[in-house]
ROZADREN-405511 format. One record per residue (C-alpha): residue in three letters; y, z, x. Coordinates in steps of 0.2 Angstrom, whole numbers, plus 2048, in hexadecimal, padded with zeros to 3 digits. Layout:
["ALA", [Y, Z, X]]
...
//
This chain:
["MET", [B11, 2CC, 524]]
["LYS", [B1E, 2DC, 525]]
["TRP", [B2E, 2D9, 51D]]
["GLU", [B3A, 2DF, 52B]]
["PRO", [B4C, 2DF, 525]]
["ALA", [B51, 2D4, 535]]
["ARG", [B47, 2C6, 52D]]
["VAL", [B4F, 2C7, 51C]]
["LEU", [B60, 2C9, 522]]
["THR", [B5D, 2BA, 52E]]
["GLY", [B56, 2AF, 521]]
["ILE", [B65, 2B3, 515]]
["ALA", [B72, 2B1, 523]]
["ALA", [B6B, 2A1, 52A]]
["ALA", [B6B, 299, 519]]
["GLY", [B7D, 29D, 516]]
["LEU", [B82, 297, 526]]
["VAL", [B78, 286, 524]]
["ALA", [B7F, 283, 513]]
["TRP", [B91, 287, 519]]
["VAL", [B8F, 279, 527]]
["ALA", [B86, 26D, 51B]]
["PRO", [B8E, 264, 50B]]
["SER", [B81, 26D, 500]]
["TRP", [B7A, 27F, 4FD]]
["LEU", [B6A, 276, 4FA]]
["TRP", [B68, 274, 50E]]
["GLY", [B69, 285, 510]]
["LEU", [B59, 288, 507]]
["PRO", [B4E, 284, 514]]
["ALA", [B55, 292, 51F]]
["LEU", [B4F, 29F, 513]]
["ALA", [B3D, 29C, 51B]]
["LEU", [B43, 2A7, 529]]
["VAL", [B3F, 2B5, 51F]]
["TRP", [B2C, 2B0, 521]]
["ALA", [B2E, 2AA, 533]]
["PRO", [B27, 2B5, 542]]
["LEU", [B34, 2C2, 547]]
["PRO", [B38, 2BA, 558]]
["LEU", [B3D, 2AA, 54F]]
["SER", [B47, 2B3, 542]]
["LEU", [B51, 2BD, 54F]]
["THR", [B56, 2AE, 559]]
["VAL", [B5C, 2A5, 549]]
["GLY", [B66, 2B4, 545]]
["ALA", [B6D, 2B5, 556]]
["SER", [B73, 2A3, 555]]
["THR", [B7A, 2A7, 544]]
["LEU", [B84, 2B4, 54A]]
["SER", [B8B, 2AA, 55A]]
["ALA", [B8F, 29D, 54E]]
["LEU", [B98, 2A9, 541]]
["SER", [BA4, 2AF, 551]]
["ALA", [BAC, 29F, 550]]
["PRO", [BBC, 299, 545]]
["PRO", [BC1, 296, 539]]
["ASP", [BB7, 2A2, 52E]]
["GLY", [BAD, 2AB, 53A]]
["THR", [BB0, 2BD, 542]]
["PRO", [BB2, 2C0, 555]]
["LEU", [BA9, 2D1, 553]]
["ALA", [B98, 2C7, 550]]
["HIS", [B9A, 2C2, 563]]
["TRP", [B97, 2D3, 568]]
["VAL", [B85, 2D5, 561]]
["ALA", [B81, 2C3, 560]]
["PHE", [B75, 2C2, 56F]]
["VAL", [B6C, 2D3, 56B]]
["PRO", [B60, 2CB, 55E]]
["VAL", [B5A, 2BD, 569]]
["LEU", [B5A, 2C8, 579]]
["TYR", [B4E, 2D4, 56E]]
["ALA", [B44, 2C5, 568]]
["LEU", [B40, 2BF, 57A]]
["SER", [B39, 2D1, 57F]]
["LEU", [B2C, 2CD, 570]]
["THR", [B26, 2BD, 578]]
["GLY", [B1E, 2B7, 588]]
["SER", [B26, 2AA, 594]]
["ARG", [B22, 29A, 58B]]
["GLY", [B27, 2A1, 57C]]
["THR", [B38, 2A7, 583]]
["ARG", [B3D, 295, 589]]
["TRP", [B3A, 28E, 577]]
["LEU", [B45, 29D, 56F]]
["ALA", [B52, 299, 57C]]
["VAL", [B53, 286, 579]]
["LEU", [B53, 28A, 566]]
["PHE", [B61, 297, 567]]
["GLY", [B6B, 28C, 571]]
["THR", [B69, 27D, 567]]
["LEU", [B6C, 285, 557]]
["THR", [B7B, 28D, 55C]]
["THR", [B83, 27D, 564]]
["ALA", [B7D, 274, 554]]
["PHE", [B86, 281, 549]]
["ILE", [B95, 281, 553]]
["PHE", [B97, 26F, 556]]
["SER", [B92, 26A, 546]]
["TRP", [BA1, 25F, 543]]
["ILE", [B9C, 252, 550]]
["GLY", [B91, 249, 542]]
["HIS", [BA0, 245, 539]]
["THR", [BAA, 23F, 547]]
["ILE", [B9C, 234, 54C]]
["THR", [B99, 22C, 53C]]
["THR", [BAA, 22A, 537]]
["PHE", [BB2, 223, 546]]
["SER", [BA3, 217, 54D]]
["ASN", [B97, 20B, 547]]
["ILE", [B88, 218, 54A]]
["PRO", [B80, 21B, 53A]]
["ALA", [B7D, 22D, 533]]
["PRO", [B6B, 22F, 537]]
["VAL", [B6D, 22B, 549]]
["ALA", [B7E, 235, 549]]
["GLY", [B73, 244, 543]]
["LEU", [B66, 241, 551]]
["GLY", [B76, 241, 55D]]
["VAL", [B7B, 251, 556]]
["VAL", [B6A, 258, 559]]
["LEU", [B68, 250, 56A]]
["PHE", [B7A, 257, 56E]]
["SER", [B76, 269, 569]]
["LEU", [B66, 269, 573]]
["VAL", [B6E, 262, 584]]
["PHE", [B7E, 26D, 582]]
["GLY", [B74, 27C, 57D]]
["LEU", [B6A, 27C, 58C]]
["PRO", [B76, 287, 596]]
["TYR", [B6F, 295, 58B]]
["LEU", [B5E, 292, 591]]
["PRO", [B60, 29A, 5A4]]
["LEU", [B6B, 2A8, 59D]]
["LEU", [B5E, 2AE, 591]]
["MET", [B4E, 2A9, 59A]]
["ALA", [B56, 2B5, 5A9]]
["ALA", [B59, 2C4, 59F]]
["HIS", [B48, 2CD, 59E]]
["PRO", [B44, 2C7, 5AF]]
["LEU", [B53, 2D0, 5B5]]
["ARG", [B50, 2E0, 5AA]]
["ARG", [B3E, 2E1, 5B1]]
["ARG", [B43, 2DF, 5C4]]
["ALA", [B55, 2E7, 5C4]]
["GLY", [B53, 2F3, 5BA]]
["ASP", [B63, 2FA, 5B1]]
["ALA", [B6E, 2EF, 5BC]]
["TRP", [B68, 2E1, 5B0]]
["MET", [B76, 2E6, 5A5]]
["VAL", [B83, 2E1, 5B2]]
["LEU", [B79, 2D2, 5BB]]
["TRP", [B75, 2C8, 5AA]]
["PRO", [B88, 2C9, 5A4]]
["ALA", [B8B, 2C2, 5B7]]
["ALA", [B7F, 2B4, 5B4]]
["GLY", [B87, 2B0, 5A3]]
["VAL", [B98, 2B0, 5AB]]
["VAL", [B92, 2A4, 5B9]]
["ILE", [B89, 298, 5AD]]
["GLU", [B98, 296, 5A1]]
["TRP", [BA3, 293, 5B1]]
["ALA", [B98, 286, 5B6]]
["THR", [B98, 27F, 5A4]]
["LEU", [BAB, 27C, 5A5]]
["TYR", [BA8, 26E, 5B1]]
["LEU", [B98, 267, 5AB]]
["VAL", [B97, 268, 598]]
["LEU", [BA1, 25B, 58D]]
["PHE", [BA8, 269, 581]]
["PRO", [BA6, 27A, 58B]]
["TYR", [BA6, 288, 57E]]
["THR", [BAD, 298, 587]]
["LEU", [BA6, 2A7, 57D]]
["GLY", [BB4, 2B3, 583]]
["ALA", [BC1, 2A7, 57B]]
["THR", [BB9, 2AD, 569]]
["GLN", [BC3, 2BD, 56C]]
["TYR", [BD4, 2B4, 56C]]
["ARG", [BDC, 2BE, 55C]]
["ALA", [BD8, 2CE, 564]]
["PRO", [BEA, 2D3, 56B]]
["PHE", [BE4, 2E0, 578]]
["LEU", [BD3, 2DA, 57E]]
["VAL", [BDB, 2C8, 581]]
["GLN", [BE6, 2CF, 58E]]
["LEU", [BD7, 2D1, 59A]]
["VAL", [BD7, 2BD, 59C]]
["ALA", [BE8, 2BF, 5A6]]
["TYR", [BDE, 2C7, 5B3]]
["THR", [BCD, 2BF, 5B4]]
["GLY", [BD0, 2AF, 5A7]]
["VAL", [BC4, 2AD, 599]]
["THR", [BB5, 2B0, 5A2]]
["GLY", [BB9, 2C4, 5A2]]
["LEU", [BB8, 2C5, 590]]
["THR", [BA7, 2BB, 591]]
["TRP", [BA1, 2C8, 59E]]
["LEU", [BA6, 2D6, 591]]
["LEU", [B9D, 2CE, 582]]
["PHE", [B8C, 2CC, 58D]]
["PHE", [B8E, 2DD, 594]]
["VAL", [B8F, 2E6, 582]]
["ASN", [B81, 2DB, 57C]]
["ALA", [B76, 2E0, 58B]]
["VAL", [B79, 2F3, 589]]
["LEU", [B75, 2F1, 576]]
["THR", [B66, 2E7, 57A]]
["GLU", [B60, 2F5, 586]]
["HIS", [B63, 301, 579]]
["LEU", [B58, 2F9, 56D]]
["LEU", [B4A, 2F5, 579]]
["ARG", [B4A, 308, 57F]]
["ARG", [B47, 30F, 56E]]
["ARG", [B39, 302, 56B]]
["GLU", [B31, 308, 57C]]
["GLY", [B34, 31A, 57A]]
["ARG", [B3F, 31C, 589]]
["PRO", [B4F, 327, 589]]
["LEU", [B5E, 31D, 581]]
["PRO", [B6A, 316, 58E]]
["LEU", [B78, 321, 58A]]
["ARG", [B81, 320, 59A]]
["TRP", [B81, 30D, 597]]
["LEU", [B87, 30E, 587]]
["ALA", [B96, 31A, 58C]]
["ALA", [B9B, 30E, 59A]]
["ALA", [B9B, 301, 58E]]
["VAL", [BA7, 309, 582]]
["SER", [BB2, 30F, 591]]
["LEU", [BB3, 2FE, 598]]
["ILE", [BB9, 2F7, 587]]
["SER", [BC6, 306, 586]]
["ALA", [BCC, 303, 596]]
["VAL", [BCF, 2EF, 593]]
["VAL", [BD7, 2F5, 582]]
["LEU", [BE3, 300, 58C]]
["LEU", [BE6, 2F3, 598]]
["GLY", [BEA, 2E7, 58B]]
["VAL", [BF6, 2F4, 581]]
["TRP", [BFF, 2F7, 591]]
["ARG", [C00, 2E4, 597]]
["HIS", [C05, 2DF, 584]]
["GLY", [C13, 2EA, 585]]
["GLN", [C19, 2E3, 597]]
["VAL", [C19, 2D2, 590]]
["GLU", [C21, 2D6, 580]]
["GLU", [C2F, 2DD, 58A]]
["ALA", [C31, 2CE, 594]]
["LEU", [C2F, 2C3, 585]]
["ALA", [C3E, 2CC, 57D]]
["ALA", [C49, 2C8, 58B]]
["ALA", [C44, 2B7, 58C]]
["PRO", [C4E, 2A7, 587]]
["ARG", [C4A, 29F, 576]]
["LEU", [C44, 28D, 576]]
["ARG", [C44, 284, 565]]
["VAL", [C37, 279, 563]]
["ALA", [C34, 26C, 555]]
["GLN", [C22, 26E, 54E]]
["LEU", [C1D, 25F, 546]]
["GLN", [C0D, 25A, 53E]]
["SER", [C05, 24C, 532]]
["ASP", [BF9, 24F, 523]]
["ILE", [BF2, 23D, 524]]
["THR", [BDF, 23D, 529]]
["MET", [BDA, 232, 538]]
["GLU", [BD2, 227, 52B]]
["GLN", [BE1, 223, 522]]
["VAL", [BEA, 220, 534]]
["MET", [BDD, 213, 539]]
["ARG", [BDC, 20A, 529]]
["ARG", [BEE, 205, 52D]]
["GLU", [BF9, 1FF, 53B]]
["HIS", [BFE, 20D, 547]]
["ARG", [C11, 208, 546]]
["TYR", [C10, 20F, 534]]
["ALA", [C0B, 220, 53B]]
["MET", [C18, 21E, 549]]
["ALA", [C25, 21C, 53C]]
["GLU", [C21, 22B, 534]]
["TRP", [C23, 235, 544]]
["ILE", [C34, 22C, 547]]
["SER", [C39, 231, 535]]
["GLU", [C33, 243, 536]]
["THR", [C3D, 245, 548]]
["ALA", [C4D, 23C, 540]]
["ARG", [C4D, 24A, 534]]
["ILE", [C50, 257, 542]]
["ALA", [C63, 25A, 544]]
["PRO", [C6C, 258, 554]]
["ASP", [C6D, 266, 560]]
["THR", [C61, 272, 555]]
["VAL", [C52, 270, 561]]
["ASP", [C4F, 271, 574]]
["LEU", [C3E, 266, 573]]
["VAL", [C35, 25B, 566]]
["VAL", [C24, 259, 569]]
["TRP", [C18, 24A, 562]]
["PRO", [C06, 24C, 564]]
["GLU", [BF9, 242, 56B]]
["GLY", [BF7, 231, 565]]
["ALA", [C07, 232, 55B]]
["GLY", [C11, 226, 567]]
["PRO", [C11, 214, 56C]]
["ASN", [C00, 20F, 573]]
["TYR", [C03, 1FD, 57A]]
["PRO", [C11, 1F5, 584]]
["GLN", [C16, 1EC, 573]]
["GLU", [C18, 1FB, 56B]]
["TRP", [C23, 203, 578]]
["GLU", [C2E, 1F4, 578]]
["ALA", [C2F, 1F5, 564]]
["TYR", [C30, 208, 563]]
["GLY", [C36, 20F, 573]]
["PRO", [C48, 20C, 570]]
["ALA", [C47, 214, 55F]]
["ILE", [C3F, 225, 567]]
["ARG", [C4C, 223, 576]]
["LYS", [C5A, 223, 569]]
["LEU", [C53, 232, 560]]
["ALA", [C53, 23C, 56F]]
["GLN", [C65, 238, 573]]
["VAL", [C6D, 23A, 561]]
["GLY", [C64, 24A, 560]]
["HIS", [C68, 250, 571]]
["PHE", [C55, 256, 574]]
["PRO", [C47, 251, 57E]]
["ILE", [C37, 249, 576]]
["LEU", [C25, 24D, 57D]]
["LEU", [C19, 241, 576]]
["GLY", [C07, 23C, 576]]
["GLY", [C04, 228, 579]]
["GLY", [BFC, 21C, 583]]
["TRP", [C01, 212, 593]]
["TRP", [BF9, 201, 597]]
["GLU", [BFB, 1F9, 5A8]]
["ILE", [BF2, 1E8, 5AF]]
["GLU", [BE8, 1E8, 5BE]]
["THR", [BDF, 1DC, 5C8]]
["ASP", [BCB, 1DE, 5CA]]
["PRO", [BC8, 1DD, 5DD]]
["ASP", [BB8, 1D4, 5DC]]
["THR", [BBA, 1C8, 5CD]]
["GLN", [BCE, 1C7, 5D0]]
["GLN", [BD0, 1C8, 5BD]]
["ARG", [BDF, 1D0, 5B4]]
["ARG", [BDA, 1DD, 5A9]]
["PRO", [BE4, 1EB, 59F]]
["VAL", [BE2, 1FD, 5A4]]
["ALA", [BE5, 20A, 598]]
["TRP", [BE9, 21E, 59A]]
["ASN", [BEC, 22C, 58C]]
["SER", [BFD, 231, 591]]
["ILE", [C0C, 23E, 58D]]
["PHE", [C1C, 238, 58F]]
["LEU", [C2D, 242, 590]]
["ILE", [C3C, 23B, 58A]]
["GLY", [C4C, 243, 58F]]
["ALA", [C5B, 249, 585]]
["ASP", [C63, 238, 58C]]
["GLY", [C56, 22D, 586]]
["GLU", [C4E, 22C, 597]]
["GLN", [C3C, 22D, 59B]]
["LYS", [C3A, 23C, 5A6]]
["GLY", [C29, 23A, 5AA]]
["ARG", [C16, 235, 5A5]]
["TYR", [C07, 241, 5A5]]
["ASP", [BF6, 237, 5A6]]
["LYS", [BE7, 240, 59E]]
["LEU", [BDD, 246, 5AD]]
["TYR", [BCC, 248, 5A2]]
["PRO", [BCA, 23A, 595]]
["LEU", [BBE, 240, 587]]
["PRO", [BAC, 238, 58B]]
["PHE", [BA6, 22E, 57B]]
["GLY", [BB8, 231, 574]]
["GLU", [BC4, 229, 580]]
["TYR", [BB7, 220, 58B]]
["ILE", [BA4, 21B, 58B]]
["PRO", [B9C, 223, 59A]]
["LEU", [B94, 213, 5A6]]
["SER", [B9D, 206, 59B]]
["ARG", [BA6, 1FE, 5A9]]
["GLN", [B95, 1FC, 5B3]]
["LEU", [B8C, 1F8, 5A3]]
["PRO", [B99, 1EE, 597]]
["TRP", [B8A, 1EC, 589]]
["LEU", [B8C, 1FE, 585]]
["ARG", [B9E, 1F9, 57E]]
["GLU", [B96, 1EE, 573]]
["LEU", [B89, 1FB, 56E]]
["VAL", [B94, 209, 56A]]
["GLN", [BA4, 203, 562]]
["GLY", [BB2, 20F, 55F]]
["PRO", [BB6, 219, 56E]]
["GLY", [BC6, 214, 579]]
["ASP", [BC6, 20E, 58B]]
["PHE", [BD2, 21A, 593]]
["ARG", [BD3, 21E, 5A6]]
["ALA", [BD5, 22F, 5AE]]
["GLY", [BE6, 234, 5B5]]
["THR", [BE7, 23B, 5C7]]
["GLU", [BF4, 249, 5C7]]
["ALA", [BF7, 259, 5BD]]
["LYS", [C0A, 254, 5BB]]
["VAL", [C17, 25F, 5B3]]
["LEU", [C25, 257, 5AA]]
["VAL", [C37, 25C, 5AE]]
["ASP", [C46, 25A, 5A5]]
["GLY", [C55, 267, 5AA]]
["ASP", [C4D, 279, 5A8]]
["LEU", [C3D, 273, 59F]]
["ARG", [C2D, 271, 5A9]]
["LEU", [C20, 26B, 59E]]
["ALA", [C0D, 26C, 5A1]]
["SER", [C05, 262, 592]]
["PRO", [BF2, 262, 594]]
["VAL", [BEA, 255, 587]]
["CYS", [BDF, 259, 57A]]
["TYR", [BD0, 261, 580]]
["GLU", [BD8, 264, 592]]
["ALA", [BDF, 274, 58A]]
["ILE", [BCE, 27C, 589]]
["LEU", [BCA, 279, 59C]]
["PRO", [BD3, 287, 5A6]]
["TYR", [BD2, 27E, 5B7]]
["VAL", [BDC, 270, 5AF]]
["CYS", [BE9, 27B, 5A7]]
["ARG", [BEB, 285, 5B8]]
["ALA", [BED, 275, 5C2]]
["PHE", [BFF, 271, 5BB]]
["GLU", [C0C, 278, 5C8]]
["ASP", [C17, 286, 5C1]]
["PRO", [C1B, 280, 5B0]]
["THR", [C28, 289, 5A4]]
["LEU", [C1D, 284, 595]]
["LEU", [C0C, 27F, 591]]
["VAL", [C0C, 270, 582]]
["ASN", [BFA, 26B, 57D]]
["VAL", [BFD, 25C, 573]]
["THR", [BEC, 256, 56A]]
["ASN", [BE5, 24D, 55B]]
["ASP", [BD7, 256, 552]]
["ALA", [BD8, 24A, 543]]
["TRP", [BC9, 242, 54B]]
["PHE", [BBE, 251, 546]]
["GLY", [BC1, 254, 534]]
["VAL", [BC8, 263, 52B]]
["ARG", [BBE, 271, 533]]
["PRO", [BB8, 27A, 53D]]
["ALA", [BBC, 26F, 54D]]
["PRO", [BD0, 272, 54C]]
["GLN", [BCE, 284, 54B]]
["GLN", [BC2, 285, 559]]
["HIS", [BCC, 27A, 564]]
["ALA", [BDB, 284, 561]]
["MET", [BD0, 294, 565]]
["LEU", [BCB, 28D, 576]]
["ALA", [BDD, 287, 57B]]
["ALA", [BE6, 297, 576]]
["ILE", [BDE, 2A1, 583]]
["ARG", [BE9, 297, 592]]
["ALA", [BF9, 29E, 58C]]
["THR", [BF4, 2B0, 590]]
["GLU", [BE9, 2AA, 59F]]
["LEU", [BF9, 2A2, 5A8]]
["GLY", [C06, 2AC, 5A1]]
["ARG", [C10, 29E, 599]]
["PRO", [C14, 29B, 587]]
["LEU", [C09, 28D, 57F]]
["VAL", [C0F, 281, 572]]
["ARG", [C00, 278, 569]]
["SER", [C05, 269, 560]]
["ALA", [BF6, 260, 557]]
["TYR", [BF7, 250, 54C]]
["THR", [BF1, 258, 53D]]
["GLY", [BEF, 26B, 544]]
["VAL", [BEB, 277, 549]]
["SER", [BFE, 279, 550]]
["MET", [C04, 28A, 556]]
["VAL", [C0D, 292, 563]]
["VAL", [C03, 2A0, 56E]]
["GLU", [C0E, 2AB, 578]]
["PRO", [C0A, 2B1, 58A]]
["HIS", [C00, 2C2, 583]]
["GLY", [BF6, 2B7, 577]]
["ARG", [C00, 2B9, 567]]
["ILE", [BFF, 2AA, 55C]]
["LEU", [C0D, 2A5, 551]]
["TYR", [C11, 296, 545]]
["GLU", [C00, 292, 542]]
["THR", [BFD, 282, 538]]
["GLU", [BEF, 27E, 52D]]
["PRO", [BE6, 26E, 52F]]
["PHE", [BEC, 25E, 527]]
["ALA", [BFC, 267, 520]]
["ARG", [C0D, 25D, 522]]
["VAL", [C1A, 268, 52F]]
["ASN", [C2B, 264, 534]]
["ARG", [C34, 275, 53A]]
["ILE", [C3C, 27D, 548]]
["VAL", [C32, 28B, 550]]
["GLU", [C39, 297, 55E]]
["VAL", [C2F, 29A, 56E]]
["ARG", [C33, 2A8, 57A]]
["ASP", [C33, 29F, 58A]]
["ALA", [C2D, 2AC, 597]]
["GLN", [C23, 2A8, 5A6]]
["LEU", [C18, 2B6, 5AC]]
["GLN", [C0D, 2B7, 5BC]]
["THR", [BFB, 2BA, 5B9]]
["LEU", [BEE, 2BE, 5C4]]
["TYR", [BE2, 2AF, 5BE]]
["ALA", [BF1, 2A3, 5C1]]
["ARG", [BF2, 2AA, 5D3]]
["TRP", [BDF, 2AC, 5D7]]
["GLY", [BD7, 2A0, 5CB]]
["ASP", [BC4, 2A2, 5C9]]
["TRP", [BC2, 2B1, 5D4]]
["PHE", [BB9, 2BA, 5C5]]
["PRO", [BAA, 2AE, 5C3]]
["THR", [BA9, 2AE, 5D6]]
["LEU", [BA7, 2C0, 5D6]]
["ASN", [B9A, 2BF, 5CA]]
["LEU", [B90, 2B2, 5D4]]
["ILE", [B91, 2BF, 5E4]]
["VAL", [B8B, 2CD, 5D8]]
["LEU", [B7C, 2C2, 5D3]]
["VAL", [B78, 2BD, 5E5]]
["LEU", [B7A, 2D0, 5EB]]
["GLY", [B70, 2D5, 5DC]]
["PHE", [B62, 2C9, 5E1]]
["LEU", [B62, 2CF, 5F3]]
["LEU", [B62, 2E1, 5F0]]
["SER", [B58, 2E4, 5DF]]
["PRO", [B45, 2E7, 5E2]]
["TRP", [B40, 2D6, 5DB]]
["ARG", [B2E, 2D7, 5E1]]
["ARG", [B2B, 2E8, 5DA]]
["PRO", [B2B, 2E7, 5C6]]
["ARG", [B32, 2F6, 5BE]]
["PRO", [B25, 300, 5B6]]
//
């Protein structure tokens, strides 16, 4: 066996990543076996490692610009059957590395034992890594049949697949969001949505792969395509510099909102070991420390407010009194219950929603927004109403109904859109709110442990501010809380599980964006490009 540098580097990198995810360095030792593995396998695992390393909190977004090159090169070394297995392996490993925190959540907050939870993580990674299968399987057939056009058609396929996963996948992971801290690149999403950055990442990966393949084939290098990639990135950066400056001018002249940023340092395990009233008492106490007339808005995160009618009766007056005495509105996450009559059995039963409430500075409730998309297996068990025995089999998840309207909560000049938890990572949900002045994402990421879920969730949500041209205030029960300005600048970012009670300033500018007006025009354009490429390319004449 030849000791290619790719094998050695892949084995070392994969061992380090596995050890970082797992509780002990010993778990990383088996990954060193990749040093002796066949080259396609080593390259595929290396590509998965790079994809995972592009995610926060410890990764680098630069990794995503080359992450697909090793696996695309590996696929060129195998037949069609090997391509399928390598594509499935890449999707499964990438998903498992990124979503490794799911195992902790399952074992901590349900009655499912650790071995079964581990199997669940594997199955989750296998299923939710499947979108990579058609993407990777299409690459080399496109190259053979469409020639150089594959470097445009393959990114188009990636965008269309990612667009579909936003509607079909439980935890959609938009690849372009990994560039959320690149101030000039991220401006692109104001025009195309996050899929524009995804296309750019795929395009650069395709061009670099073509460069390597032509070197191996002894053909002229694709210098024009390399120049096109460099020129396109430069154009995006120049556009970003211009828009960043325009937005900064608008923000400098915008009114300032003073928002109370509150965050707890108590783990969800601690919260569940005691009655909810103790946690609520802490939020009330922290809010009482805010001097009257010093803030324009106080935000309590998801789950901080009352959840049951009895709790609203007990603590609702105290919360309204806080708003009246402080002369500030309070936006809080809580629960809402009603009694409905079953039309078939005529039995009365409680119905619950995960809701956001706005209490005005006069102490009156100004509105309620019910979460449109409850989290499957977290806030409800799919099919449990049709199969009640599922509730007995899997204990721990809630039983919340879905809301019916993307309702903007209004108090005076404030028009608040408050997507709950993972709704903020769904672009079509946030865009459904009609002309808000401020996006307020309330969430409780304490369920997911210390890392890396809170940072990943914050990354995926931060893009919405630039897409929609609205400031985003993110209030998380235990972090990551932050303010994101309409050009993507991140301010007042907190560490997970750090107690925070401070006033932050939000420059409240409302800017028009092409994405907010036209929505998913860019994925639609890519779908059209794919169809035209299919019709116009010489599909029956393989390229020599």
